[in-house]
C-alpha positions in Angstrom: -10.8 -107.2 30.4 -14.1 -108.6 29.2 -15.5 -107.2 26.0 -19.0 -107.1 24.9 -19.5 -110.1 22.6 -20.8 -109.3 19.1 -21.4 -111.7 16.2 -17.9 -111.4 14.7 -14.7 -109.5 14.7 -15.9 -107.5 11.7 -19.0 -106.3 13.5 -16.9 -105.3 16.5 -14.5 -103.4 14.3 -17.5 -101.6 12.6 -19.0 -100.8 16.0 -15.7 -99.3 17.2 -15.2 -97.4 14.0 -18.7 -95.9 14.3 -18.2 -95.0 18.0 -15.0 -93.3 17.0 -17.0 -91.4 14.3 -14.6 -92.2 11.5 -15.5 -93.4 8.0 -14.5 -96.8 6.5 -12.2 -94.9 4.1 -10.5 -93.0 7.0 -9.9 -96.2 9.0 -8.6 -98.0 5.9 -6.1 -95.2 5.3 -5.0 -95.0 9.0 -4.6 -98.8 9.2 -2.8 -99.1 5.8 -5.3 -101.5 4.3 -7.5 -101.1 1.2 -11.1 -99.9 1.5 -12.5 -103.1 -0.1 -10.5 -105.3 2.2 -11.6 -103.5 5.3 -15.2 -103.6 4.1 -14.9 -107.3 3.6 -13.5 -107.7 7.1 -16.4 -105.7 8.6 -18.9 -107.8 6.7 -17.3 -111.0 7.9 -16.1 -112.1 4.5 -12.4 -112.1 5.4 -10.7 -112.9 8.6 -7.8 -110.5 9.3 -4.4 -111.6 10.5 -3.0 -110.5 13.9 -0.8 -108.0 12.0 -3.8 -106.5 10.3 -5.8 -106.4 13.5 -2.9 -104.5 15.1 -2.9 -102.0 12.3 -6.7 -101.6 12.6 -6.4 -101.2 16.4 -3.9 -98.4 15.9 -6.2 -96.8 13.4 -9.1 -97.0 15.9 -6.8 -95.9 18.7 -7.9 -98.9 20.8 -6.0 -101.7 22.4 -4.8 -104.4 20.0 -5.5 -106.9 22.8 -9.2 -105.9 22.6 -9.3 -107.0 19.0 -7.2 -110.1 19.6 -9.6 -111.2 22.3 -12.6 -110.4 20.1 -11.1 -112.4 17.2 -10.4 -115.4 19.5 -6.6 -115.1 19.0 -6.0 -114.8 22.8 -8.0 -115.6 25.8 -9.3 -112.9 28.1 -7.9 -114.2 31.4 -8.5 -111.6 34.0 -12.0 -110.6 34.9 -12.6 -106.8 34.7 -12.4 -104.7 37.8 -15.4 -102.6 38.8 -13.4 -99.6 37.7 -13.0 -100.9 34.1 -16.6 -102.1 34.0 -17.7 -98.6 35.0 -15.5 -96.9 32.4 -16.7 -99.2 29.7 -20.4 -98.6 30.7 -20.2 -94.8 30.8 -22.2 -93.5 27.8 -20.7 -90.0 28.0 -17.2 -91.2 27.2 -15.9 -91.7 23.7 -14.1 -95.0 22.9 -10.8 -93.2 22.8 -11.5 -91.6 26.3 -12.4 -95.0 27.6 -9.3 -96.6 26.3 -7.0 -93.8 27.7 -8.7 -94.1 31.2 -8.3 -97.9 31.2 -4.7 -97.7 30.1 -3.9 -95.2 32.9 -5.7 -97.3 35.4 -3.9 -100.4 34.4 -0.6 -98.7 34.4 -1.2 -97.6 38.0 -2.2 -101.2 39.0 1.0 -102.5 37.4 3.1 -100.0 39.4 1.5 -100.9 42.7 3.4 -103.4 44.8 1.6 -106.7 45.3 1.4 -106.4 49.0 0.5 -102.7 49.2 -2.6 -102.3 51.4 -3.0 -98.5 50.9 -6.3 -97.1 49.7 -7.0 -93.7 48.3 -8.4 -92.6 51.7 -5.3 -93.5 53.7 -2.5 -93.2 51.0 0.3 -91.0 52.1 3.6 -90.4 50.3 6.2 -92.7 51.8 9.4 -91.1 52.7 12.6 -92.9 53.3 15.1 -91.8 55.9 17.3 -90.3 53.1 14.6 -87.8 52.2 13.6 -86.7 55.7 16.7 -84.7 56.2 16.9 -83.2 52.7 16.1 -79.4 52.6 13.6 -78.2 50.0 15.1 -76.4 47.0 15.2 -72.6 47.4 12.5 -71.9 44.8 10.1 -74.2 46.6 10.8 -72.7 50.0 10.2 -69.2 48.6 6.9 -70.3 47.0 5.8 -71.8 50.3 7.0 -69.0 52.6 3.7 -67.2 53.0 2.1 -70.6 54.2 5.0 -72.2 56.2 8.0 -71.5 58.3 11.3 -73.3 57.9 12.3 -75.7 60.7 15.8 -75.9 62.1 17.0 -78.5 59.5 15.8 -76.5 56.4 12.6 -78.4 55.9 9.4 -76.5 55.6 6.7 -77.2 58.2 3.1 -76.2 58.0 2.0 -73.2 60.0 -1.6 -72.7 60.8 -3.0 -69.2 60.7 -6.2 -68.2 62.4 -8.5 -65.4 61.6 
């Protein structure tokens, strides 16, 4: 998750605050720090602790990891994927929207098994043998009735209609 490098953590915090369209006072209140302290952090006069960075990240609604990497507290190990790079580069998204999209994308990546070769074009729900014989609940069958006909085992099969 590579971040655009700026001169200091303070400049990065200021940039994120301005992109989020919140005032210094609003961020200080949301982060639980004083206005003068936050102002000093943004101007590079103070170096915030990891705990303060976490509070600021919550106030900005961004990943604390992003601030930790920017502050040099942790290394950015994994290069960004093309998807993350595209999300970060999209000028029409707010910082909050970017972070939500990245969080969702990363959660999907974590859920995917390591050896899974499926792509979005050929992905199909995988059904185990225990689900193949289970009939659909009555309310689902009723909703699908105009479009499908039940098979002998209670499952619904697709019926094509011409005309």
